[in-house]
N, C-alpha and C positions, 0 to 999 in steps of 0.2 A: 796204685798208689794210695795210701791211706790218706783219706779227708785231711787229716791235721795238717800235713804237709802241704797240701794245696792252700790251707789256709794261712799258714805261717812261713812258707817257703820263701817268700819276698821281704818277710819282716827283718832279715838281719841286715840287709844292704841299707835301710833307711834308718835304722835304729840309732838312737844317740850313743856317742863312742864314750859313753860313762864305764861300760863294761867291757871285758875282753870278750872275744870271740867265742870262746870256750865256756864262759859263763852265761853269755846269750843263750848259746846251744843247749846247756844244762837247764836253765830257768824253763826254756820252752818245752823241752822234754819231761821236767817235773810237772808243768801243767798238764801235759797230755796223760801223764801217769795218774795225775791228781784226778782227772775227767773219766778215766777207767779206758782210755783207748789202747793202753798197753797193760794187760792184765798181771797180776802176781804170777811169777814165774817165766815171764815173757822175755825172751833171749835176744838181745840186740846185736846186728851184724854191722860192723864198723863200716865195710864197703858200702852196704846200703845206706846207712845214716850220712857219709861222707858225699854220696852221691846226691841225696835229696836234699842236704844243707848247701851243696855245692862248697865243701871246704876240705881240707886236708884230712886224713885220717888221724892224724897227729892232733888236729884240733878235737876230733871226736873223742879220742882217747883221754884227752884232758878233761873235755866235758863228763864223760862217763866216770872218772876219777872224782870230780866233784860230787856228782851224784852219790857216790859210793861213800864219800865223807860225810853225807846228809843221811844216810842210811837208806837212801832210795833203791840203790841197786848195789848188787854184790858182784864183785869180780873175781873168778877163779881162774887160775894159770890154765891156759890151754881150752878153755871152756869159753870165755868172754863173759860179758855182763848180762845179768838178769836183774828184772824187777823183783825186788825183795817180796817175800809172803808178808801178809797181813797177821798180826796176832793180837790176842786180848791183853797181854801183858804188856806189849808196846804201846797200846791204847792208854791204858793206866799210866804208865811211865811218862809219855809224852805229854799227857794232858795235866799231870801233877807239875810239870815244868811250866806249860802254858799258863794255867791257873795263877801262879805265883809271879810271873813276869807280867802278865796283863793287868793283875791286881796291882802291881807296883806302878806300872803305866799309869792306871786310872788315878791312883793317889796322887801320884805328881802332877798329873793334868789338871786334878781339882786345885791343887794349890796354885797353878799357874795360870788358871782360866781366867782371860779378861774378856771384854765385850766382842772382840773380833772372833775370838775363839768361839764364843758361845753362839754366834751367827753361823759360823761352819758348822758347828756340831748340829744344830737344829736343822740347816739344808740337807746335812749327810744323812741325819735321822728320817726327815720327809723323803730323801730317796730310797732308803731301806725300806721305808713303809711300803712303796709303790712296787717293790721288787717281791713282795710277800709271796705272791702266787707263782713265782718264776724262780725254780731252784738255783739254775746258773746265775741270775741276776743278784738275787740276794746274797749268795755266796761270794759274789765280786764285792757286792758294796758293803757288807759286813767286814771283809778283808780291808777295804779303802779306811773305813770306821776306825779299824784297829791302827791302821797306819796313822792316821789323823791324831788320834790320841798318844798314840807312842811318841809322834812328832813334839806333842804338846809337853811332854815329860822333860823336853831340853837336857836330855841324857844319850848321847849318840851311841854309847856303849849297849844301853840298854835295848835301843833301837836294832843295833846289829844282832843281838840276840832274839830278838821278836822275828826279825826278818829270816834269820837262819832257821829258825824253828818251824816257821810257816810252811817253808819249802817241803821240810819233812813232814809234818803233819796233816799236810792238805788232803791226803786220801781218806783221812780219818775224819776231818772237819765236814767234808762232803757228805761223808755217810750219817752224821749226826744231823744234818739239814736237809735231807732229800725229802721229808714228807712236810707238807703244807701245815700240817697242826703243829709239828715241831717248829717250824719257822715262825709261827704266830706265836707262841712260848717265847722264842727268842726274842722276838721283836718287842714282847711286853717288858722283858727283862732288860733290853737296850734303852728302852723309854726310860725307866727308872735309873738307869746307869747314865745316862745322858743328863737328866735333871740333876742328879747328883754332882756332877762335875761342874755343871754351871751354877749350881748353888754353892760350890766351892765345898762341899761337903767329901773331904778326902776320905775319911773312914768308911762310910757309906758308900762311895764310887768304888772305893778298893773290894769291900765286900761283896757288891753287885758284881762287878768283873768276875772275881773268883768265882762265884756262885753260877755266873753264865758260861764260865768255861767247864764247869764241872757238869753243867746240865748237858752240855753239848759232848761230854764224855760218855754220858751215861746213855744218850740217845745212839751214838755210835757204838756203843757195847750192845745195845739191842739189835742194831742192825746186822753188826757183824755176827751175833748168835744166830740171827734169823737166816742169814746167807750161808751159815757153817763154810767160811773161808777154809 
């Protein structure tokens, strides 16, 4: 049995009931795909997933449909669901959207930033700095920082778009942050970004987050080309 299910098999029972069961399953499968536990082209078997998550096949089918809507899997009649292939075109397309969304988040966050927000941002940046030598920890904490900044935008629609895209782009974000040298470059830009938000410099914050997203895009593209997916 894959280690992923040992780690997450009991998570469903205690998870806060803010999400539907299929959405919980979809989120966990998306996280596993992002980490490379299911490679591009991997075929999911409904019966196996239903057994390991201890849910009905109907719940699994709905979870896979959610992943298809996000472009993470493709479903073909009589063939089932497979993890989608990676592509340079998708990297360009998704990061173009991500850069615009996150630039808007940071601009609004800077406009709304108060003393309490500034304290949260400094603490989150300190945590990010402590994870720079650890890929998984850094990726997780940078995601938490994005969530914090998105929340500061006070725009629930924008937050929804950011969250939806995060699930689809996760594999590429990880590719762009696997090298420690790349994470150090990312951290330097994050520091400038947080300073801009705290200083309520909306234009500078927006520009820095846009640049941060494109920096991650370029690193992901290099990794993609080196691995020749």
